[in-house]
C-alpha positions in Angstrom: 44.3 66.9 -90.8 47.3 68.5 -89.1 47.5 69.3 -85.5 45.2 66.7 -84.0 43.2 63.5 -84.4 39.6 63.2 -85.2 37.4 62.6 -82.1 34.1 60.8 -82.5 31.1 62.5 -81.1 28.4 60.7 -79.2 25.6 63.2 -79.9 25.9 65.2 -76.7 28.1 67.9 -75.5 31.1 66.9 -73.3 30.7 68.2 -69.8 33.9 68.1 -67.7 33.5 66.4 -64.4 33.9 68.7 -61.5 36.4 68.1 -58.7 33.4 67.8 -56.3 31.9 65.0 -58.3 35.2 63.1 -58.6 35.7 63.4 -54.8 32.2 62.1 -54.1 32.6 59.2 -56.5 35.9 58.2 -54.7 34.2 58.6 -51.3 31.3 56.4 -52.4 33.8 53.7 -53.6 35.6 53.8 -50.2 32.3 53.7 -48.3 31.0 50.9 -50.4 34.2 48.9 -49.8 34.2 49.4 -46.1 30.5 48.6 -45.8 31.0 45.4 -47.8 33.9 44.4 -45.4 31.7 45.2 -42.4 28.9 43.1 -43.9 31.3 40.2 -44.5 32.4 40.4 -40.9 28.7 40.1 -39.8 28.5 43.6 -38.3 25.0 44.4 -37.0 23.0 46.1 -39.8 22.0 49.1 -37.7 25.7 49.9 -37.0 26.6 49.3 -40.7 23.9 51.8 -41.8 24.9 54.3 -39.1 28.5 54.1 -40.2 27.6 54.6 -43.8 25.5 57.7 -43.0 28.3 59.2 -40.9 30.9 58.5 -43.6 28.6 60.1 -46.3 28.3 63.2 -44.2 32.0 63.4 -43.6 32.6 62.8 -47.3 30.3 65.7 -48.3 31.9 68.0 -45.8 35.3 67.1 -47.0 34.3 67.5 -50.7 32.9 70.9 -50.0 35.9 72.0 -48.0 38.5 70.8 -50.5 36.7 72.0 -53.7 35.4 75.3 -52.4 36.6 78.4 -54.2 38.2 81.0 -51.9 36.6 84.4 -51.6 38.8 87.2 -53.0 40.2 89.5 -50.5 38.1 92.6 -49.7 38.9 96.1 -51.0 
């Protein structure tokens, strides 16, 4: 076998992860970490939930904005 190594298959097609999904996974990790710190500091639960919801919204907006494909210029 010249030119490359054998790669084991797992029985399903490999689907590359989109930039949007990677961005959201990173945001979820950041939000989870910040929520854990707020919980450890005994922040009120209603504020913790409100903060998580706001950060999720900002994360989705940021992911859409940074991974959006630009429209081609008009004719």
